[in-house]
KEMIBA-497164 format. One record per atom (N, C-alpha, C, CB): residue number from 1; x, y, z. Coordinates in steps of 0.02 Angstrom, whole numbers, plus 50000, padded with zeros to 5 digits. Glycine has a CB too. Layout:
SITE  num      x      y      z
SITE  NUM      X      Y      Z
...
This chain:
SITE  num      x      y      z
SITE    1  49695  50501  50133
SITE    1  49671  50525  50199
SITE    1  49736  50547  50238
SITE    1  49628  50464  50241
SITE    2  49769  50508  50224
SITE    2  49828  50546  50289
SITE    2  49867  50561  50259
SITE    2  49865  50509  50351
SITE    3  49865  50622  50186
SITE    3  49867  50685  50191
SITE    3  49831  50751  50204
SITE    3  49883  50687  50159
SITE    4  49763  50713  50206
SITE    4  49697  50753  50234
SITE    4  49726  50787  50303
SITE    4  49624  50695  50251
SITE    5  49724  50709  50332
SITE    5  49721  50735  50415
SITE    5  49797  50801  50406
SITE    5  49745  50642  50492
SITE    6  49843  50774  50383
SITE    6  49886  50844  50401
SITE    6  49877  50908  50397
SITE    6  49932  50850  50375
SITE    7  49838  50895  50333
SITE    7  49809  50965  50284
SITE    7  49759  50997  50349
SITE    7  49749  50937  50192
SITE    8  49718  50960  50367
SITE    8  49682  50997  50424
SITE    8  49734  51007  50480
SITE    8  49615  50954  50453
SITE    9  49759  50957  50502
SITE    9  49808  50962  50575
SITE    9  49869  51060  50564
SITE    9  49888  50854  50568
SITE   10  49875  51026  50501
SITE   10  49917  51126  50441
SITE   10  49889  51166  50474
SITE   10  49891  51158  50338
SITE   11  49811  51181  50442
SITE   11  49765  51227  50458
SITE   11  49739  51253  50518
SITE   11  49727  51213  50435
SITE   12  49750  51206  50577
SITE   12  49687  51220  50622
SITE   12  49798  51238  50693
SITE   12  49589  51108  50639
SITE   13  49827  51215  50641
SITE   13  49897  51237  50698
SITE   13  49906  51311  50662
SITE   13  49991  51175  50691
SITE   14  49898  51322  50610
SITE   14  49910  51413  50581
SITE   14  49858  51444  50603
SITE   14  49911  51433  50492
SITE   15  49805  51414  50584
SITE   15  49749  51452  50678
SITE   15  49762  51487  50731
SITE   15  49726  51405  50730
SITE   16  49797  51424  50787
SITE   16  49776  51431  50826
SITE   16  49868  51449  50874
SITE   16  49718  51372  50834
SITE   17  49892  51461  50833
SITE   17  49954  51516  50825
SITE   17  49971  51589  50802
SITE   17  49988  51492  50792
SITE   18  49916  51601  50754
SITE   18  49904  51657  50758
SITE   18  49840  51688  50798
SITE   18  49908  51671  50702
SITE   19  49824  51645  50816
SITE   19  49808  51656  50895
SITE   19  49819  51676  50964
SITE   19  49803  51627  50908
SITE   20  49873  51617  50968
SITE   20  49890  51606  51044
SITE   20  49972  51732  50990
SITE   20  49961  51449  51081
SITE   21  49967  51698  50937
SITE   21  49988  51752  50956
SITE   21  50002  51825  50973
SITE   21  49997  51745  50948
SITE   22  49933  51832  50934
SITE   22  49886  51895  50945
SITE   22  49852  51908  51035
SITE   22  49815  51880  50885
SITE   23  49860  51855  51067
SITE   23  49829  51826  51145
SITE   23  49912  51879  51171
SITE   23  49824  51698  51167
SITE   24  49972  51856  51157
SITE   24  50001  51844  51191
SITE   24  50032  51918  51172
SITE   24  50027  51779  51191
SITE   25  50015  51975  51128
SITE   25  50023  52023  51098
SITE   25  49973  52069  51147
SITE   25  50011  52012  51022
SITE   26  49917  52019  51185
SITE   26  49885  52103  51188
SITE   26  49890  52079  51248
SITE   26  49805  52141  51154
SITE   27  49912  52028  51274
SITE   27  49942  52032  51354
SITE   27  49992  52086  51373
SITE   27  49981  51965  51373
SITE   28  50046  52062  51324
SITE   28  50102  52124  51328
SITE   28  50072  52175  51298
SITE   28  50174  52113  51293
SITE   29  50031  52195  51288
SITE   29  49987  52282  51292
SITE   29  49975  52313  51351
SITE   29  49911  52284  51267
SITE   30  49931  52256  51385
SITE   30  49865  52264  51431
SITE   30  49935  52283  51479
SITE   30  49796  52186  51451
SITE   31  49978  52228  51514
SITE   31  50040  52271  51546
SITE   31  50054  52280  51556
SITE   31  50066  52292  51560
SITE   32  50101  52341  51499
SITE   32  50091  52387  51476
SITE   32  50097  52441  51528
SITE   32  50039  52380  51444
SITE   33  49990  52476  51491
SITE   33  49948  52485  51492
SITE   33  49943  52498  51567
SITE   33  49918  52445  51458
SITE   34  49922  52467  51596
SITE   34  49933  52462  51673
SITE   34  49968  52442  51730
SITE   34  49907  52446  51687
SITE   35  50031  52424  51684
SITE   35  50097  52463  51723
SITE   35  50088  52544  51718
SITE   35  50179  52441  51680
SITE   36  50074  52579  51676
SITE   36  50095  52661  51663
SITE   36  50017  52698  51690
SITE   36  50118  52682  51557
SITE   37  49967  52638  51712
SITE   37  49920  52654  51753
SITE   37  49941  52666  51804
SITE   37  49879  52618  51758
SITE   38  49983  52634  51863
SITE   38  49984  52633  51903
SITE   38  50017  52673  51928
SITE   38  49986  52594  51912
SITE   39  50083  52678  51886
SITE   39  50139  52740  51874
SITE   39  50112  52814  51903
SITE   39  50153  52751  51786
SITE   40  50051  52809  51843
SITE   40  50015  52885  51852
SITE   40  49971  52879  51905
SITE   40  49971  52914  51787
SITE   41  49954  52818  51955
SITE   41  49926  52830  52012
SITE   41  49955  52845  52074
SITE   41  49895  52789  52019
SITE   42  50018  52827  52078
SITE   42  50046  52819  52105
SITE   42  50079  52899  52123
SITE   42  50071  52767  52080
SITE   43  50086  52908  52060
SITE   43  50136  52987  52065
SITE   43  50057  53025  52092
SITE   43  50184  53032  51960
SITE   44  49987  53024  52064
SITE   44  49920  53055  52094
SITE   44  49917  53062  52171
SITE   44  49857  53011  52073
SITE   45  49953  52978  52192
SITE   45  49935  52971  52275
SITE   45  49958  53022  52311
SITE   45  49964  52908  52312
SITE   46  50051  52995  52283
SITE   46  50116  53056  52313
SITE   46  50085  53117  52318
SITE   46  50188  53072  52258
SITE   47  50069  53160  52249
SITE   47  50052  53235  52267
SITE   47  50013  53251  52294
SITE   47  50043  53272  52232
SITE   48  49931  53215  52285
SITE   48  49867  53213  52327
SITE   48  49888  53238  52409
SITE   48  49833  53127  52325
SITE   49  49952  53162  52422
SITE   49  49970  53164  52495
SITE   49  49998  53230  52513
SITE   49  50021  53111  52514
SITE   50  50047  53261  52490
SITE   50  50109  53316  52468
SITE   50  50029  53373  52503
SITE   50  50150  53320  52346
SITE   51  49997  53406  52446
SITE   51  49943  53453  52439
SITE   51  49894  53467  52487
SITE   51  49911  53437  52392
SITE   52  49897  53396  52529
SITE   52  49827  53408  52576
SITE   52  49912  53432  52649
SITE   52  49744  53294  52595
SITE   53  49923  53391  52642
SITE   53  50012  53430  52698
SITE   53  50000  53483  52672
SITE   53  50116  53404  52682
SITE   54  50007  53505  52641
SITE   54  50049  53542  52631
SITE   54  49948  53622  52631
SITE   54  50118  53509  52542
SITE   55  49919  53591  52668
SITE   55  49844  53640  52659
SITE   55  49825  53612  52737
SITE   55  49770  53613  52576
SITE   56  49845  53566  52781
SITE   56  49849  53568  52850
SITE   56  49904  53603  52879
SITE   56  49849  53507  52874
SITE   57  49939  53643  52861
SITE   57  49992  53688  52894
SITE   57  49934  53755  52901
SITE   57  50075  53703  52836
SITE   58  49890  53777  52876
SITE   58  49860  53830  52833
SITE   58  49806  53836  52928
SITE   58  49811  53798  52726
SITE   59  49798  53887  52963
SITE   59  49766  53887  53051
SITE   59  49686  53873  53032
SITE   59  49777  53983  53107
SITE   60  49639  53890  52962
SITE   60  49585  53863  52984
SITE   60  49597  53784  52939
SITE   60  49513  53915  52965
SITE   61  49615  53719  52939
SITE   61  49582  53686  52915
SITE   61  49551  53651  52929
SITE   61  49596  53673  52892
SITE   62  49523  53601  52956
SITE   62  49441  53560  52978
SITE   62  49496  53498  52984
SITE   62  49352  53551  52901
SITE   63  49456  53493  53033
SITE   63  49482  53399  53105
SITE   63  49482  53346  53036
SITE   63  49376  53354  53199
SITE   64  49448  53359  52997
SITE   64  49447  53297  52971
SITE   64  49512  53297  52921
SITE   64  49375  53283  52935
SITE   65  49551  53373  52902
SITE   65  49625  53362  52878
SITE   65  49694  53333  52945
SITE   65  49647  53450  52845
SITE   66  49668  53314  52984
SITE   66  49709  53292  53022
SITE   66  49811  53207  52989
SITE   66  49631  53265  53075
SITE   67  49792  53200  52930
SITE   67  49846  53156  52902
SITE   67  49834  53171  52826
SITE   67  49840  53072  52925
SITE   68  49890  53176  52801
SITE   68  49889  53181  52745
SITE   68  49848  53127  52680
SITE   68  49950  53186  52745
SITE   69  49823  53172  52655
SITE   69  49758  53122  52626
SITE   69  49801  53057  52578
SITE   69  49691  53180  52562
SITE   70  49816  53010  52564
SITE   70  49840  52944  52542
SITE   70  49796  52939  52462
SITE   70  49816  52875  52607
SITE   71  49738  52918  52479
SITE   71  49663  52907  52425
SITE   71  49650  52833  52460
SITE   71  49678  52903  52312
SITE   72  49609  52789  52433
SITE   72  49592  52740  52476
SITE   72  49611  52671  52459
SITE   72  49528  52743  52484
SITE   73  49697  52675  52457
SITE   73  49737  52580  52439
SITE   73  49715  52548  52508
SITE   73  49855  52572  52433
SITE   74  49706  52578  52553
SITE   74  49699  52540  52609
SITE   74  49633  52469  52624
SITE   74  49693  52598  52656
SITE   75  49601  52534  52586
SITE   75  49544  52470  52580
SITE   75  49522  52438  52527
SITE   75  49487  52484  52600
SITE   76  49526  52355  52563
SITE   76  49527  52307  52515
SITE   76  49591  52296  52453
SITE   76  49464  52321  52485
SITE   77  49606  52368  52460
SITE   77  49683  52345  52424
SITE   77  49656  52405  52383
SITE   77  49706  52252  52378
SITE   78  49599  52423  52373
SITE   78  49605  52498  52323
SITE   78  49637  52459  52265
SITE   78  49665  52576  52356
SITE   79  49623  52557  52239
SITE   79  49617  52535  52147
SITE   79  49658  52513  52120
SITE   79  49608  52580  52098
SITE   80  49741  52551  52184
SITE   80  49816  52498  52146
SITE   80  49803  52444  52170
SITE   80  49904  52513  52165
SITE   81  49801  52394  52214
SITE   81  49820  52358  52224
SITE   81  49758  52276  52165
SITE   81  49831  52375  52306
SITE   82  49694  52315  52161
SITE   82  49670  52313  52102
SITE   82  49725  52281  52040
SITE   82  49647  52383  52093
SITE   83  49742  52393  52004
SITE   83  49770  52367  51958
SITE   83  49833  52294  51946
SITE   83  49787  52421  51942
SITE   84  49839  52262  52019
SITE   84  49910  52244  52027
SITE   84  49880  52192  52028
SITE   84  49962  52265  52080
SITE   85  49847  52156  52047
SITE   85  49812  52112  52036
SITE   85  49775  52094  51941
SITE   85  49764  52131  52092
SITE   86  49757  52125  51936
SITE   86  49739  52132  51854
SITE   86  49805  52125  51794
SITE   86  49706  52215  51843
SITE   87  49847  52169  51820
SITE   87  49942  52179  51796
SITE   87  49957  52068  51817
SITE   87  50018  52271  51895
SITE   88  49969  52088  51836
SITE   88  49973  52001  51864
SITE   88  49935  51941  51829
SITE   88  49941  51995  51941
SITE   89  49877  51934  51821
SITE   89  49820  51930  51787
SITE   89  49871  51902  51702
SITE   89  49767  52020  51793
SITE   90  49891  51972  51695
SITE   90  49893  51964  51619
SITE   90  49945  51937  51615
SITE   90  49889  52021  51573
SITE   91  50035  51924  51650
SITE   91  50046  51913  51681
SITE   91  50060  51842  51641
SITE   91  50014  51935  51727
SITE   92  50028  51808  51678
SITE   92  50012  51755  51694
SITE   92  49971  51719  51619
SITE   92  49973  51765  51763
SITE   93  49906  51747  51603
SITE   93  49873  51740  51549
SITE   93  49946  51737  51460
SITE   93  49811  51818  51559
SITE   94  49994  51777  51479
SITE   94  50062  51799  51418
SITE   94  50084  51733  51449
SITE   94  50128  51887  51426
SITE   95  50117  51699  51516
SITE   95  50152  51658  51520
SITE   95  50121  51599  51525
SITE   95  50190  51671  51558
SITE   96  50064  51584  51515
SITE   96  50013  51516  51509
SITE   96  50026  51521  51416
SITE   96  49904  51530  51549
SITE   97  49987  51603  51389
SITE   97  49980  51559  51310
SITE   97  50072  51532  51297
SITE   97  49944  51635  51223
SITE   98  50115  51577  51294
SITE   98  50169  51546  51274
SITE   98  50202  51489  51297
SITE   98  50203  51582  51274
SITE   99  50161  51469  51357
SITE   99  50181  51378  51356
SITE   99  50158  51313  51313
SITE   99  50160  51352  51418
SITE  100  50085  51355  51340
SITE  100  50012  51325  51282
SITE  100  50059  51330  51186
SITE  100  49909  51417  51289
SITE  101  50081  51378  51201
SITE  101  50055  51365  51136
SITE  101  50198  51308  51111
SITE  101  50004  51506  51073
SITE  102  50204  51334  51160
SITE  102  50275  51302  51148
SITE  102  50246  51220  51114
SITE  102  50330  51298  51238
SITE  103  50204  51190  51164
SITE  103  50182  51115  51190
SITE  103  50140  51116  51123
SITE  103  50133  51103  51278
SITE  104  50091  51152  51110
SITE  104  50064  51137  51029
SITE  104  50108  51153  50976
SITE  104  50000  51176  51010
SITE  105  50156  51155  51001
SITE  105  50188  51169  50918
SITE  105  50237  51082  50920
SITE  105  50262  51270  50910
SITE  106  50250  51085  51004
SITE  106  50295  51046  50980
SITE  106  50269  50955  50977
SITE  106  50357  51063  51027
SITE  107  50162  50948  50987
SITE  107  50142  50919  50965
SITE  107  50117  50900  50900
SITE  107  50127  50923  50992
SITE  108  50121  50970  50861
SITE  108  50111  50951  50778
SITE  108  50158  50942  50750
SITE  108  50082  50993  50735
SITE  109  50230  50998  50781
SITE  109  50295  50940  50732
SITE  109  50272  50867  50764
SITE  109  50408  50958  50757
SITE  110  50289  50845  50817
SITE  110  50292  50783  50821
SITE  110  50229  50732  50790
SITE  110  50302  50777  50889
SITE  111  50172  50769  50795
SITE  111  50135  50724  50752
SITE  111  50132  50728  50665
SITE  111  50069  50732  50778
SITE  112  50156  50788  50624
SITE  112  50198  50805  50579
SITE  112  50254  50718  50526
SITE  112  50247  50865  50634
SITE  113  50309  50749  50598
SITE  113  50353  50666  50587
SITE  113  50324  50619  50590
SITE  113  50404  50643  50631
SITE  114  50301  50596  50627
SITE  114  50254  50527  50640
SITE  114  50203  50518  50562
SITE  114  50191  50542  50725
SITE  115  50175  50580  50555
SITE  115  50148  50554  50453
SITE  115  50191  50568  50418
SITE  115  50081  50595  50405
SITE  116  50225  50606  50429
SITE  116  50286  50602  50353
SITE  116  50317  50540  50376
SITE  116  50362  50677  50342
SITE  117  50348  50509  50441
SITE  117  50359  50443  50432
SITE  117  50321  50375  50387
SITE  117  50359  50433  50488
SITE  118  50246  50390  50424
SITE  118  50183  50334  50395
SITE  118  50169  50340  50340
SITE  118  50116  50334  50423
SITE  119  50183  50380  50295
SITE  119  50182  50406  50218
SITE  119  50242  50367  50177
SITE  119  50195  50495  50214
SITE  120  50282  50384  50196
SITE  120  50355  50350  50155
SITE  120  50330  50262  50175
SITE  120  50460  50385  50207
SITE  121  50328  50253  50240
SITE  121  50320  50164  50271
SITE  121  50261  50137  50201
SITE  121  50264  50155  50383
SITE  122  50209  50199  50175
SITE  122  50152  50178  50144
SITE  122  50144  50176  50052
SITE  122  50102  50226  50177
SITE  123  50189  50239  50045
SITE  123  50232  50248  49975
SITE  123  50256  50199  49947
SITE  123  50288  50286  49978
SITE  124  50316  50157  50006
SITE  124  50349  50106  49983
SITE  124  50319  50058  50002
SITE  124  50408  50102  49996
SITE  125  50262  50009  50049
SITE  125  50231  49978  50028
SITE  125  50195  49983  49954
SITE  125  50207  49975  50070
SITE  126  50168  50018  49936
SITE  126  50110  50019  49900
SITE  126  50170  50020  49844
SITE  126  50046  50082  49911
SITE  127  50224  50068  49835
SITE  127  50295  50045  49774
SITE  127  50271  49945  49786
SITE  127  50422  50079  49822
SITE  128  50293  49915  49824
SITE  128  50319  49867  49840
SITE  128  50246  49840  49808
SITE  128  50350  49858  49916
SITE  129  50185  49832  49827
SITE  129  50146  49798  49798
SITE  129  50118  49792  49726
SITE  129  50113  49806  49828
SITE  130  50150  49860  49713
SITE  130  50147  49870  49632
SITE  130  50185  49838  49587
SITE  130  50160  49929  49613
SITE  131  50248  49810  49619
SITE  131  50294  49774  49570
SITE  131  50271  49713  49591
SITE  131  50376  49786  49572
SITE  132  50230  49706  49632
SITE  132  50233  49621  49667
SITE  132  50159  49615  49597
SITE  132  50203  49605  49799
SITE  133  50129  49678  49584
SITE  133  50070  49648  49552
SITE  133  50125  49644  49482
SITE  133  49982  49702  49549
SITE  134  50133  49677  49476
SITE  134  50145  49703  49403
SITE  134  50196  49631  49378
SITE  134  50193  49796  49402
SITE  135  50204  49575  49414
SITE  135  50274  49513  49417
SITE  135  50198  49461  49401
SITE  135  50342  49496  49524
SITE  136  50167  49486  49447
SITE  136  50102  49416  49457
SITE  136  50087  49432  49376
SITE  136  50009  49432  49532
SITE  137  50025  49498  49387
SITE  137  50036  49494  49301
SITE  137  50072  49492  49272
SITE  137  50023  49525  49266
SITE  138  50144  49489  49247
SITE  138  50160  49439  49176
SITE  138  50173  49384  49196
SITE  138  50218  49454  49128
SITE  139  50175  49338  49272
SITE  139  50166  49269  49260
SITE  139  50111  49230  49242
SITE  139  50181  49245  49302
SITE  140  50062  49273  49268
SITE  140  50024  49247  49225
SITE  140  50008  49279  49143
SITE  140  49969  49244  49264
SITE  141  49995  49294  49128
SITE  141  50012  49324  49055
SITE  141  50081  49274  49001
SITE  141  50046  49416  49079
SITE  142  50094  49243  49042
SITE  142  50176  49174  48990
SITE  142  50133  49137  49040
SITE  142  50308  49175  49004
SITE  143  50069  49103  49111
SITE  143  50056  49035  49095
SITE  143  49966  49058  49074
SITE  143  50077  48970  49172
SITE  144  49956  49098  49063
SITE  144  49898  49075  48997
SITE  144  49935  49061  48942
SITE  144  49843  49134  48969
SITE  145  49976  49119  48912
SITE  145  50007  49110  48853
SITE  145  50027  49038  48834
SITE  145  50061  49149  48854
SITE  146  50043  48985  48902
SITE  146  50086  48928  48898
SITE  146  50002  48855  48896
SITE  146  50158  48930  48989
SITE  147  49953  48877  48937
SITE  147  49908  48861  48941
SITE  147  49869  48868  48867
SITE  147  49891  48889  48995
SITE  148  49870  48899  48815
SITE  148  49846  48927  48765
SITE  148  49888  48887  48711
SITE  148  49850  49003  48769
SITE  149  49942  48856  48723
SITE  149  49995  48824  48671
SITE  149  49973  48740  48694
SITE  149  50096  48852  48688
SITE  150  49979  48731  48752
SITE  150  49944  48679  48782
SITE  150  49887  48665  48756
SITE  150  49935  48688  48841
SITE  151  49825  48705  48762
SITE  151  49797  48690  48738
SITE  151  49769  48670  48680
SITE  151  49793  48702  48754
SITE  152  49806  48709  48632
SITE  152  49811  48691  48539
SITE  152  49885  48615  48516
SITE  152  49851  48801  48487
SITE  153  49900  48615  48577
SITE  153  49919  48551  48573
SITE  153  49863  48480  48579
SITE  153  49969  48552  48625
SITE  154  49850  48500  48628
SITE  154  49778  48436  48665
SITE  154  49746  48460  48600
SITE  154  49716  48457  48767
SITE  155  49710  48514  48572
SITE  155  49650  48513  48526
SITE  155  49668  48441  48460
SITE  155  49643  48607  48485
SITE  156  49754  48445  48466
SITE  156  49749  48434  48383
SITE  156  49796  48329  48394
SITE  156  49824  48530  48318
SITE  157  49816  48334  48472
SITE  157  49807  48237  48509
SITE  157  49732  48232  48485
SITE  157  49813  48219  48627
SITE  158  49684  48274  48510
SITE  158  49623  48235  48522
SITE  158  49611  48253  48471
SITE  158  49573  48241  48575
SITE  159  49584  48282  48401
SITE  159  49597  48261  48327
SITE  159  49606  48218  48326
SITE  159  49635  48281  48289
SITE  160  49690  48219  48326
SITE  160  49745  48145  48271
SITE  160  49696  48071  48292
SITE  160  49869  48125  48318
SITE  161  49657  48088  48364
SITE  161  49670  48025  48413
SITE  161  49570  47983  48374
SITE  161  49677  48065  48542
SITE  162  49548  48043  48389
SITE  162  49479  48033  48349
SITE  162  49494  48033  48275
SITE  162  49422  48095  48366
SITE  163  49551  48034  48245
SITE  163  49554  48005  48174
SITE  163  49560  47951  48175
SITE  163  49598  48023  48134
SITE  164  49602  47917  48213
SITE  164  49613  47844  48206
SITE  164  49571  47801  48229
SITE  164  49665  47824  48230
SITE  165  49532  47822  48289
SITE  165  49509  47795  48376
SITE  165  49458  47728  48304
SITE  165  49433  47887  48463
SITE  166  49428  47736  48273
SITE  166  49405  47706  48219
SITE  166  49414  47640  48186
SITE  166  49416  47739  48186
SITE  167  49489  47668  48157
SITE  167  49526  47626  48129
SITE  167  49576  47546  48200
SITE  167  49580  47692  48084
SITE  168  49580  47595  48237
SITE  168  49614  47537  48283
SITE  168  49545  47490  48332
SITE  168  49678  47586  48347
SITE  169  49505  47523  48344
SITE  169  49440  47508  48394
SITE  169  49394  47494  48317
SITE  169  49406  47591  48461
SITE  170  49356  47429  48316
SITE  170  49311  47440  48256
SITE  170  49245  47405  48306
SITE  170  49339  47391  48168
SITE  171  49196  47439  48302
SITE  171  49148  47474  48338
SITE  171  49108  47403  48339
SITE  171  49111  47549  48303
SITE  172  49066  47342  48379
SITE  172  49016  47275  48346
SITE  172  49048  47245  48322
SITE  172  48962  47279  48298
SITE  173  49079  47226  48358
SITE  173  49146  47182  48355
SITE  173  49158  47159  48438
SITE  173  49220  47234  48321
SITE  174  49155  47083  48442
SITE  174  49167  47053  48524
SITE  174  49248  47056  48538
SITE  174  49139  46959  48533
SITE  175  49255  47059  48592
SITE  175  49339  47042  48605
SITE  175  49360  46984  48569
SITE  175  49361  47027  48684
SITE  176  49302  46931  48593
SITE  176  49328  46866  48562
SITE  176  49338  46859  48480
SITE  176  49277  46812  48584
SITE  177  49293  46894  48475
SITE  177  49339  46904  48405
SITE  177  49401  46938  48377
SITE  177  49307  46926  48368
SITE  178  49391  46997  48406
SITE  178  49475  47033  48387
SITE  178  49529  46993  48422
SITE  178  49488  47121  48420
SITE  179  49524  46949  48460
SITE  179  49569  46905  48482
SITE  179  49585  46828  48426
SITE  179  49539  46889  48557
SITE  180  49533  46823  48409
SITE  180  49546  46783  48351
SITE  180  49588  46799  48296
SITE  180  49495  46770  48327
SITE  181  49553  46860  48270
SITE  181  49601  46876  48220
SITE  181  49640  46903  48232
SITE  181  49589  46900  48179
SITE  182  49677  46930  48304
SITE  182  49738  46955  48324
SITE  182  49776  46873  48317
SITE  182  49734  47000  48408
SITE  183  49744  46840  48332
SITE  183  49810  46772  48333
SITE  183  49775  46744  48256
SITE  183  49805  46689  48425
SITE  184  49756  46792  48205
SITE  184  49748  46741  48167
SITE  184  49789  46794  48107
SITE  184  49661  46708  48158
SITE  185  49807  46858  48138
SITE  185  49845  46898  48086
SITE  185  49909  46884  48118
SITE  185  49825  46981  48074
SITE  186  49941  46868  48165
SITE  186  49985  46839  48172
SITE  186  50018  46779  48165
SITE  186  49985  46848  48200
SITE  187  49972  46750  48156
SITE  187  50000  46644  48095
SITE  187  50042  46684  48036
SITE  187  49892  46572  48026
SITE  188  49967  46722  47997
SITE  188  49972  46736  47954
SITE  188  50073  46760  47935
SITE  188  49912  46780  47955
SITE  189  50075  46815  47998
SITE  189  50139  46879  47985
SITE  189  50204  46812  48017
SITE  189  50125  46984  48058
SITE  190  50192  46773  48038
SITE  190  50238  46695  48050
SITE  190  50237  46670  48002
SITE  190  50217  46639  48098
SITE  191  50193  46649  47949
SITE  191  50213  46608  47893
SITE  191  50221  46625  47850
SITE  191  50187  46571  47877
SITE  192  50233  46717  47827
SITE  192  50269  46765  47795
SITE  192  50331  46773  47794
SITE  192  50254  46811  47808
SITE  193  50369  46733  47873
SITE  193  50419  46755  47891
SITE  193  50457  46689  47858
SITE  193  50420  46776  47969
SITE  194  50416  46644  47902
SITE  194  50455  46582  47878
SITE  194  50484  46584  47792
SITE  194  50398  46515  47890
SITE  195  50411  46614  47736
SITE  195  50432  46599  47692
SITE  195  50483  46627  47673
SITE  195  50399  46596  47662
SITE  196  50477  46698  47689
SITE  196  50529  46734  47667
SITE  196  50604  46724  47689
SITE  196  50511  46792  47680
SITE  197  50612  46693  47743
SITE  197  50690  46659  47787
SITE  197  50678  46589  47740
SITE  197  50686  46640  47906
SITE  198  50626  46558  47672
SITE  198  50656  46523  47638
SITE  198  50654  46466  47664
SITE  198  50708  46543  47625
SITE  199  50604  46433  47727
SITE  199  50611  46396  47762
SITE  199  50515  46359  47739
SITE  199  50641  46431  47839
SITE  200  50513  46296  47738
SITE  200  50465  46255  47684
SITE  200  50410  46270  47695
SITE  200  50464  46182  47681
SITE  201  50362  46246  47683
SITE  201  50329  46224  47707
SITE  201  50253  46182  47701
SITE  201  50339  46258  47727
SITE  202  50236  46158  47761
SITE  202  50223  46087  47740
SITE  202  50160  46075  47778
SITE  202  50284  46032  47757
């Protein structure tokens, strides 16, 4: 998921960078073109003013040419004023795009750094959890083997118990009968002991 986000961010960043570089290039070229146009117009108006001035020195010049012709720059800024505004707009566009590109690059670098740190932390966490899982699986295997061994011992003990049970517990004999039999058995053992010790039986 993190790799996909990083890949997408890289793709978007490359697209944005290409677009910004093209905008900066276009704005620079446009400023150059507008500056050249301004130079041509200024030269034209300067020459036009001189040409009109020469015409005024002729004796039959009409009253309309009482001042040298300099074009219509004075009315609302004229063509030159408009071109100067366009030139400043291109300059502002270029500056804004350069600043935006720098900001976007800084944000991208920050995102990539944070993502790499996060990815490394998650990788370490995965390694740790994988190792812990392996340790716990190994411990589980050992415990299962121990359980299996213990179960075999228990089964053997229960089988032996089942084998001994009939000889120890005689079904159908009451407690009083067993106490009486035990008492008789003890007495007969004591009598056998006395005989072995050589005591007189009376």
